[in-house]
N, C-alpha and C positions, 0 to 999 in steps of 0.2 A: 497750611503755609501762612494763613492769616494770623495765627496765634503763636507761631514758632518762628524764630529767626536763626538762620544758619550762621555759623562763625567759621571762617575758613582761613587757613594759613598755608602757604605753599613753600616747599623746599625744592629748588631747582639745582640739578647738577649739570654743569656744562663743561665739556672738554675744551681745553684751550688750544689755539692754533700755533703750536710750537713745533719745531723740527725734531726735538729730542724729548725724552721723558723728564719727569719732574726732578728726579734725584740721580740720574745717570745719563750717559750719552747714547743710550739705545734709541733707535728711530721711533718716533711716535706715529709713523704712518703704517699702522698695522692691518688696515682693513682687508687688503688682498694678499697678505703675506701668509705663507704656510705656518701652521701652529708652532709656537715656541722657537721662532727664528729671530725675533727681536728681543732677545733676553741677554742678561749678564748676571754675574753674582749678586749685584745690588738688587735688581728686580726679582731675582729668584729667592732672595732672602737668605743667602748663604752666610755662614758665620764669618765674621771679620770684614764683610763688605760694608763700606761706609757711604752714606748719601751726601750729595753736593747739590745745593739749591740752584735751580734753573732761573737765571736772571730774567729771561724773556717771559717766563710764566708770571713772575712777580710784576713785570711791567703791564702785562695784559690784565692782570687782576686790578691793578691801580687804574687802568683805563676804564674797566667796568665799574669800579667804585666811583670814579669821577662822573661817569655817564649816568649813574643812578643817584647822584647827589650825596654820596657818602663822605664821611670824614675818613681821611687816610691816616692810619695810626703812625705815630712817631716811634712807637716801640711795639713789636709783636713777636710772637714766637710760634714754633711748631710743637705739637704735643703727640703723644702716642695714644691712640684710641684702641683699646684692647678688646678683641673678641675673636672667637674661633669660628672659622667658616672655610670651606674648601678652597675658595678663590682668594684667600688672604694668606700670602705665602709666608709672611713673618709671624703671623699670629697677632699682628697689630697693624693699624693703618696710621701713617704719618699724616696728621691733619692739624687743624687749629681749633682751640676750644675757647678759653676765656679771654684770649688776647688776639682777636682776628686782625687781618690787615685793613679791612674796611668795615665801617659800621654807621648806623643812624642815617640811612638814606631814604629815598622815596622814588616812586615811579609814577608818572602822570600818563594817563591813557584815556581813550574814549570808549564808552559803552553806548552804542547807538550814537546819539549826538550829545550825550552828557559826559562831561569830564569827570574822571575819578582819580584819586591819588591813594596809593597804598604805600605804607612804610616798609623800608628795607631794614631788617634788624642787623644783618651782617652779610658780608661777602668774604669768604675765607678760602684759602688754598689747601689742597690736599692731593693725594695720589689716587688714581683709579685702581680698581681691583682687577684681578685676572677674570677670565671667563671659565665657568665649569658647566659640564652637562652630566646629569646623573644617569647611570646605567645600571642594569641588573644582569647577573650572570649566575652560573651554577653554584658559585661560591659565595653568592650574596651580592648586595648593592655596592657600587663603586662610582667614582667620579673621574671624568677625564678633564684635565686642566690645560688651558691655553693661556700662557702668561704674556702673550704679546701686548695685551691691553694693560696689564699690570704696571703701574707706575706712570701712566700717561697723566699729564697735569689736568687737574680738575678743580673747578671752583664750585662752591655751594653758595647759593643765593637764597637766604631765608627771609621770607616776608613777615611782617606783623600780621596778626589775625584780623585784618581790616576788610577782608573780602566777604561779601554777604550773599552771593548767589553763584551758581555754576556759570552763568553768562559773564559775570565779572572775572571769575577765575580764568575763563578761556581768553578773554580780551587782555587780561594782565599778562598771561603767558605769551600771547602773540606780540604784545608790545615789548616784553623783555627779550624775546628772541630777536626781534627787529633791532633792538639796541645792541645786543651782543654782535650781531652780524655787521651793524653799522660801524662800530668801532674796531672791527677786525679781530675780536677776541675769540670767536667761535664760529663754526659753520652753522650751529643751531639745528642740525639735522636730527630730527626725532627718529627717523627711520634707521639711521646709522648708529643710534645710541649716543650721539654727541650732545643731546639736550634731553634730560630725563627729569621727570617731575613726580614728587610724592606730595600728598595733600593731607593736612591735619584738619579734620572737620568735626564739629559738634553742633548741637542745636540748643537753644534756650528760649524761654518764653519772651515774647516781644516786650521790650521795656526793662528786661532784667539786665543787670550789670555783670552778674556772675557768669562764668563760663560753664558750659556743660562738660561732660566727660568726652574727651577727644579720642577720635579713632584715626589712625594713619592708614591711608589708602595708597597702594603701590600698583605696579604693573600697568601703568597708563602710558601708551606709546604714541598718542596723537592728541591733538586739541579736542577732537570729537570724543575720544575715550575719556579725557578729563571731564568734559561736560557731562557725559552720560553717567560716569562713575559717581560723580558728586551728586547728581540729581537722584540716583538710586539710593546712595548712602544717606542723604538727607531725609528722604521719604522713609527709609528703614528706621532711622533713629526717632523720627516723629511718631511713627506707629508704635515703636517700643515704649516711648515715654507715655503715650496716651493709654497704652495697655498696662502701665505700671511695671514694665519689665526693666531691669537695670541695664544700662549701657556699660559694657566692659571696655576698659582701655586696652586696645589691642592693635595689631597690624592686620589689615585685611587686603586681599588681592582682588583686582578687577578681572573678571572673566568675561572677555568680550563676546564670546559665542553665546553665553547665557544671559548677558546683560545684568549681572549681579556681582556684588562683592562677597568674598568668602573669607572666613577667619583663617589666619595663617599662624600667628603666635601672639603671646602676650607682649604688650608694648614695653620696650626697655626704657629705663630712666637714665639720665646722664651718668649717675654714679655707677651704673652697671658696667660702664666701659672703663672704669678705673683710669681716667685720664691722668697723665703726668707729663711734665716737659720732656721733649725729645732730647736725650743727652748727647746725641751725635751731631746736632746742628746748632749753630749759634743763633741768638735772637736776631731779628731783623730790625734795623733802624733806617727806614727809607730816607735818603737825603732829601731835604726840602727843595733844593734847587732842581733835583731830578724830577720830583713830583710836579713842580711848576712847569718844567720843560715838557712833561707828558701832557699836562693840562693845556698848554699853549698849542700843542700839536693836534689836539682833539678836533674832529670835524664838527660842523654845525649839526646838532642832534635832532632827531625827528620832531620832538615837541616844539623846538625853536623854529624849525622849518614850517610846521603846521601853522604856527602863529603868523609867520611872515607871509605865507601864501594867502592867508585870510586877510591880513592887513594891507598888503601891497598888491596882490593880484586879484582880490575880490572873490576868492574861491570859498565854497561852503566848508564847514568843518568836516563833513563827510568826505568830500572830494580831497581835501588836504590830507586827511588821515589815510585814504587809500594810496595816494601818490607817495606818501612818505613811509609806507609799510616796508619797502625795501630801498636801500640806498641807491642801487643801480637804477631803479624805476624813477626815483626822484631826480637823480642826476640826468637821466635821459630827458625828463620833462623840462628841467631847467635849461638844458642845452637847446632844445627845440624852441623854447620861448625866446631865448637869446638870439636865435636865428630868425625871429620874426613871426613865429606861430602865435596866434592870439591865445592867451593863457586859458580862458574858459573853454575855447574850442579844443585846444590841445588836451586839456583835462578830460573832456567828454570822450574824445576819441581814445585816449589811453585807458581810461577806466572801463569803457564799453568795448570797443572793437579790438584794441591791442590785447587787453587781458583775456578776451574770449579766445584769441588766437594762441596766446601763451598757454592757456589751460593749466595754470599752476606751474608751468615749466619756467626755467630761468630766462631772463631777458637776454643774456649774452648768447643764448642758443639761436636767437632770431637774427636774420640778416638785414633787417631794417635798421637804419641809422637815424640819429636825431636830425641829420641834414636832409635825408630823403623824406623823413616824416614831416618836417617843417615845410619842405617844398610841396608835398602833397596837400597839406592843409591850405597853403596859399592858393593852389589851383582850385580847390573846392570853394574857398571863400571868394575867389576872384571870378567864379562862374565858368571856368574853363571846362570843368567836369562837374557832374552832380554828385550827391552824396553816395548814391548806389554805385556809381562808377568808381568813386573814391575808395569805397570799401573793397571793390575787386582789385584795384591797384594796390591797396595795402596788403592784401593777401599775397600778391606776387612779391612785393617788397619783403614781406615777412619770410617767405620760403626761399626766394631766389636772390634778393637784393636788386640793385639796379637804380635807375632814375625814373621817377614817376612820369615825367614828360615823355620819355621814350616808350614806357609801357603803355601810356594813353594813346600815343601815335600808332604803335604796333597793333593795338586792339581796336582802333577806329573810334576811340572814345572822344566825343565832342559834345558838349552841352548845347542844345539848340535853344537860343534865346530870341530868335527872330519872331516878332509878334505876328507878322503876316503869315508865316509858315505854320505857326502853331494854331492860329485861328481856323485854318482849314481843317485841322485835325479835331479841334473843339467842336466846330459845326457838324462834322461828320458823326462824332460821338453823340451829340444831342439828337441829331436826326435819326440815328439808329436805335435810340432808347427812349421812345415816347413815354413808356410807363414810368421810368425813372424821373423824367421831367415832370410828369404829373404828380409823383410823390413829393418832389421839391416844391411845386406850386401849392400842395396841400399842407405845407409847413414842415415836411420831413427834410430838414436841411442837411442831414447826414447823407442823403442820397447824392449830394454833390461829389462825395468822395469816390463813388463808383465811377462817375464820369471822368474824374481826374485820372483814375486808374486806367480807364480805357484809352485816354490820350497818351499816357505814358507807355502803354502797351503798343499803341500804333506807331509811336516814335522810337520803339525799341529801347526805352529807358533813357533816351538822350535828351529829352525835353527838360527844361528848367522847371522843376516841380512847383516852385513858388509862383512863377509866372503863369503856369498852367492853371493853378487854383484861382488866380485873379481873373484870367480870361473866361474860365468856365462860369464863375459867379457873375461876371459882367453879362455874358450871353444869356444866362438863365434869368437874370433880373430884367434884361431887355425884353425877353419873350413873355415875362410875367406881367410887366407894366402895360 
């Protein structure tokens, strides 16, 4: 890896959040429907059926283009992409080729604490394919087709070959998925097939400007799969180059169980698809006033919020990136801060405790509200309860909802900050642990932590831990001098 450089470009297909399909009125909500129930002559590809463009899909594509800094075309058109496959009912896919709706964009994201920017070649509209499953029988192989997904609006987001590592690819995809969800264009669900990624990868000697032979990798259905597949494929190509073996331009599939990519078919070129303008659809000329109205209605995007959190709230780049990963998470944070929660404290609790409770689940499934969360943080910061008690209260708020003050009262939570009462517990802990006191006197200052723990245990966790630390140190220093 020190003498070879990976060159990676990603192609992302994302289903759009529309009620109907791209070119007909059939419902796009196919996930739980029985096979072939959301179909009509248009999506079945029957002779004489004509497509009609879904305006909502065009608007969501423009929103995606604006969110990724793209130019919105004043003139674009649909094309026929011709190929034969069991899940393509018409024998061609209505897509866009040389005149896409959005082009020349960019996406800014973080890799660790370093900012990266990857170019977006194009964002274009097309229709999704049907689903098929191959079977075998006494009369030979056959396929079962479910056309419910066929015709669902799909955008393809093609990056420039600007990505240089599997880590960058993974973070680019996370950032792109966040943007799509942020502007309401897509659910971004990889598990449901609403966010799918293919990768073009090659390697070249470090310092070389020429690209190596690229290989397309498919069948990656998670961020982890993308990372592992790219890492394997890069290593495979490096080994082949160093052994003098040629790299074949082909499509390879990721096999999760074996952790390898395997050859599927030779890679097609654009001319293999025999693109030509779709004769049944007029060209698109998005009205400039409409595009500007969409732009004005756009929310503040993740990159802008990250910058604002750093500049106005003093958050680190890492904290700001985590908080803006999902719009619901960022909105929750902003509401809590507006209600008086200290920004850094709120960020720490959300990134640590709240994310732990969510365990990658959606925030809307939790019963804690920004109001109750802010009230809890005020209690902790004001010394009414300590942090450990606050964590227990948060768990109740998360699962059951309610008010933190009532939960603290019901559970008898009260932080003890009375110095006289705490000194008795401190003196008892010191008297009961002469060896630990001796270790402290011998210079082992970490021994003090044990005594603090004994005091917290004796007070059933209700003591103010900061005050306990001060009192233990004072008493130990008094006995040492």
